[in-house]
C-alpha positions as CSV (number, residue, x, y, z in Angstrom):
1,M,64.3,123.2,115.2
2,H,66.1,120.6,117.3
3,P,69.3,119.2,115.8
4,N,69.2,115.4,115.1
5,Q,71.4,112.9,117.0
6,T,74.2,112.8,114.4
7,N,74.5,116.6,114.5
8,L,74.6,116.6,118.3
9,W,77.5,114.2,118.4
10,E,79.3,116.2,115.7
11,L,78.7,119.4,117.7
12,M,80.0,117.8,120.8
13,W,83.2,116.6,119.1
14,A,83.6,120.1,117.5
15,L,83.4,121.7,121.0
16,A,85.9,119.3,122.4
17,R,88.4,119.9,119.6
18,T,87.9,123.6,120.0
19,D,88.5,123.5,123.7
20,F,91.6,121.4,123.2
21,K,93.1,123.8,120.6
22,L,92.2,126.9,122.7
23,R,93.9,125.4,125.8
24,F,97.3,125.7,124.1
25,H,96.6,128.5,121.7
26,G,99.3,131.2,121.7
27,S,101.8,129.4,123.8
28,L,105.2,129.0,122.4
29,L,105.4,125.2,122.9
30,G,101.7,124.6,122.1
31,Y,100.6,121.0,122.6
32,L,103.9,120.1,124.3
33,W,102.6,121.7,127.4
34,A,100.2,118.8,127.7
35,L,103.3,116.7,128.3
36,L,105.7,119.2,130.0
37,K,103.4,120.4,132.8
38,P,102.8,117.0,134.4
39,L,106.3,115.9,133.6
40,S,107.7,118.9,135.4
41,L,105.6,118.2,138.5
42,F,106.8,114.6,138.4
43,L,110.5,115.5,138.2
44,I,110.1,117.8,141.3
45,L,108.2,115.3,143.4
46,N,110.3,112.4,142.3
47,F,113.5,114.2,143.2
48,V,112.1,115.1,146.7
49,F,110.4,111.9,147.6
50,S,112.2,109.0,145.9
51,S,114.9,109.0,148.6
52,I,112.2,108.9,151.3
53,F,109.8,106.3,149.9
54,N,112.5,103.9,148.7
55,P,112.4,100.1,148.7
56,M,114.3,99.7,151.9
57,N,112.0,102.0,153.9
58,T,108.5,101.1,152.6
59,G,108.8,98.1,150.4
60,T,107.9,100.2,147.4
61,R,109.4,99.1,144.1
62,Y,109.3,101.2,141.0
63,Y,108.5,104.4,142.9
64,S,109.0,106.6,139.9
65,L,106.7,104.5,137.7
66,Q,104.0,104.6,140.4
67,L,104.4,108.3,140.9
68,I,104.2,109.3,137.2
69,T,101.1,107.0,136.7
70,S,99.4,108.4,139.8
71,L,100.1,112.0,138.9
72,M,98.7,111.5,135.4
73,L,95.6,109.7,136.6
74,F,94.8,112.2,139.4
75,G,95.5,115.1,137.0
76,F,92.9,113.6,134.6
77,F,90.4,113.6,137.5
78,Q,91.3,117.1,138.7
79,D,91.3,118.7,135.2
80,G,88.1,116.9,134.2
81,T,86.1,117.9,137.2
82,M,87.2,121.5,137.0
83,N,86.4,121.7,133.3
84,G,83.0,120.0,133.9
85,L,82.2,122.4,136.8
86,T,82.8,125.5,134.7
87,A,81.5,124.2,131.3
88,L,78.1,125.9,131.2
89,V,79.4,129.2,132.4
90,H,82.3,129.2,130.0
91,K,79.9,128.4,127.1
92,S,77.2,130.8,128.3
93,T,76.6,132.0,124.7
94,L,75.6,128.6,123.6
95,V,73.3,128.3,126.7
96,T,71.5,131.6,126.2
97,K,71.6,132.4,122.5
98,I,70.9,129.2,120.6
99,Y,69.4,125.8,121.3
100,V,72.0,123.3,122.3
101,P,71.3,120.5,124.8
102,R,73.3,121.5,127.9
103,W,74.5,118.0,128.5
104,I,76.4,118.2,125.2
105,I,78.4,121.2,126.5
106,I,79.3,119.3,129.7
107,L,80.2,116.2,127.9
108,A,82.4,118.0,125.4
109,S,84.4,119.6,128.3
110,T,85.2,116.2,129.7
111,I,86.1,114.8,126.3
112,H,88.6,117.7,125.9
113,T,90.2,116.6,129.1
114,T,90.3,113.0,128.0
115,L,92.2,114.1,124.8
116,V,94.8,115.7,127.1
117,F,95.0,112.6,129.2
118,A,95.5,110.5,126.1
119,I,98.6,112.5,125.3
120,N,99.8,112.0,128.9
121,L,99.5,108.2,128.4
122,I,102.5,108.6,126.0
123,I,104.7,109.7,129.0
124,I,103.5,106.7,131.1
125,S,104.3,104.3,128.2
126,L,107.7,105.8,127.7
127,F,108.6,105.5,131.4
128,F,107.6,101.8,131.4
129,L,109.7,101.2,128.3
130,W,112.7,103.0,129.9
131,Y,112.4,100.9,133.1
132,G,111.9,97.7,131.0
133,L,108.8,96.8,132.9
134,W,106.0,95.0,131.1
135,P,102.8,95.3,133.2
136,G,101.2,92.4,131.5
137,L,97.9,92.2,129.7
138,T,95.9,91.9,133.0
139,G,97.7,94.9,134.4
140,I,96.9,97.0,131.3
141,L,93.2,95.9,131.3
142,A,93.0,96.8,135.0
143,F,94.5,100.2,134.2
144,A,91.9,100.7,131.4
145,F,89.1,99.7,133.8
146,Y,90.3,102.3,136.4
147,I,90.5,105.0,133.6
148,V,86.9,104.3,132.8
149,L,85.9,104.5,136.5
150,T,87.8,107.8,136.8
151,Y,85.9,109.2,133.8
152,G,82.7,108.0,135.4
153,L,83.6,110.0,138.5
154,I,84.3,113.0,136.3
155,L,81.0,112.8,134.6
156,A,79.1,112.2,137.8
157,F,80.7,115.3,139.4
158,S,80.3,117.4,136.3
159,F,76.6,116.8,135.9
160,M,76.0,117.6,139.6
161,A,78.3,120.6,139.8
162,A,77.9,122.4,136.4
163,P,74.3,123.6,136.9
164,L,75.1,124.4,140.6
165,F,78.0,126.6,139.5
166,V,75.7,128.7,137.4
167,R,74.1,129.8,140.7
168,F,77.0,129.6,143.1
169,R,80.2,130.9,141.5
170,D,82.2,130.3,144.7
171,L,82.2,126.6,143.9
172,V,85.4,127.0,141.9
173,Q,87.3,128.2,144.9
174,V,85.7,125.5,147.1
175,W,86.5,122.7,144.6
176,E,90.1,123.9,144.3
177,V,90.6,123.5,148.0
178,V,88.8,120.2,148.1
179,S,90.7,118.7,145.1
180,A,94.0,119.8,146.7
181,A,93.0,118.0,149.9
182,L,92.0,115.0,147.9
183,F,95.5,115.0,146.2
184,Y,97.2,114.6,149.6
185,A,94.6,112.2,150.8
186,T,95.3,109.9,147.8
187,P,98.4,107.7,147.9
188,I,100.2,109.5,145.0
189,I,103.5,110.7,146.5
190,Y,103.4,108.1,149.2
191,P,102.5,104.4,149.3
192,L,99.4,103.1,151.0
193,T,101.7,100.9,153.1
194,I,102.8,103.8,155.3
195,F,99.5,103.5,157.1
196,P,98.9,100.6,159.6
197,A,96.9,97.8,157.9
198,H,93.8,98.5,159.9
199,Y,93.7,102.1,158.7
200,Q,94.3,101.4,155.0
201,S,90.6,100.5,154.3
202,Y,89.6,103.9,155.6
203,V,92.0,105.6,153.2
204,L,90.5,103.6,150.3
205,V,87.0,105.1,151.0
206,N,88.3,108.0,149.0
207,P,87.4,106.9,145.4
208,M,90.6,108.3,143.9
209,A,92.7,106.6,146.6
210,F,91.1,103.3,145.5
211,I,91.7,103.9,141.9
212,V,95.3,105.2,142.2
213,H,96.4,102.5,144.7
214,Y,95.1,99.6,142.7
215,T,96.3,101.1,139.4
216,K,99.8,101.3,140.9
217,M,99.6,97.7,142.2
218,A,98.3,96.3,138.9
219,L,100.9,98.0,136.7
220,T,104.0,97.5,138.8
221,E,103.3,94.7,141.2
222,Q,100.8,92.5,139.4
223,Q,98.5,92.7,142.5
224,F,94.8,93.3,141.9
225,A,91.7,94.2,143.9
226,G,89.3,91.4,144.3
227,L,86.4,90.9,141.8
228,G,83.9,91.8,144.6
229,E,85.8,95.0,145.5
230,N,85.9,96.1,141.9
231,A,82.3,95.3,141.3
232,L,81.2,97.2,144.4
233,F,83.3,100.2,143.5
234,A,81.9,100.2,139.9
235,A,78.4,100.1,141.4
236,V,79.2,103.1,143.6
237,V,80.5,105.0,140.6
238,A,77.3,104.1,138.6
239,L,75.1,105.3,141.5
240,L,77.0,108.6,141.7
241,F,76.5,109.0,138.0
242,G,72.8,108.3,138.4
243,L,72.7,110.9,141.2
244,G,74.5,113.4,139.0
245,L,72.0,112.9,136.2
246,F,69.1,113.3,138.7
247,I,70.5,116.6,140.0
248,Y,71.3,117.8,136.5
249,G,67.7,117.0,135.4
250,R,66.3,119.0,138.3
251,L,68.4,122.1,137.8
252,E,69.0,122.2,134.1
253,P,65.6,123.9,133.2
254,S,66.5,127.0,135.1
255,V,70.2,127.3,134.0
256,A,69.6,130.0,131.4
257,E,67.8,132.2,133.9
258,H,70.8,132.3,136.3
259,I,73.8,132.2,133.9
């Protein structure tokens, strides 16, 4: 007997809540680690690089605000893709023992990551309050738009990679290396302006570079990507999501055989 749609969404939310609770279960500080881990990384990187990428050298204002926002946003992408990649294997009992649509399991893993990111937004808000910078309604809406695009990338990757990971378990190690490379290829600890103008467009081919750069500009400099650029990028994310669903549809029927 297949569960109805209401039960499916309830199951998805229950899985997401369970993953969120288990992530911090048994730790002394519990949910505070959702704040302390990225904050600790920020403090280290800010201490090392704030004296290098300062306003006099690079034209970068509000370096600390840009750094904390970039770290949180990229961390959302990194955690979301890793959780999506391993979702089916980590919930192998649900895959093999009872009937649960596999997309529910993948989606729940990304929602769990989104809950953690929502907590991290508290840090970003507190930093902007501390610096007395109001990004403006347009800046906030742009940030929300790029969060949605980041989540779209997470979903696209997760639906592609989760059924592949069932067959190729080395994908975790491969993705750890690739995501680390993406971190340094994204203007997180450095501004895009350190590159000559004619090279900057090549850097922005990296989807997370586009998202991180224009998020920083929108929130701290009131500078925005053009409507055409945003529309084109959103279309690319939509195409990647469609590709992810296509690959998932082709591989999903054989997942239980290989898990």
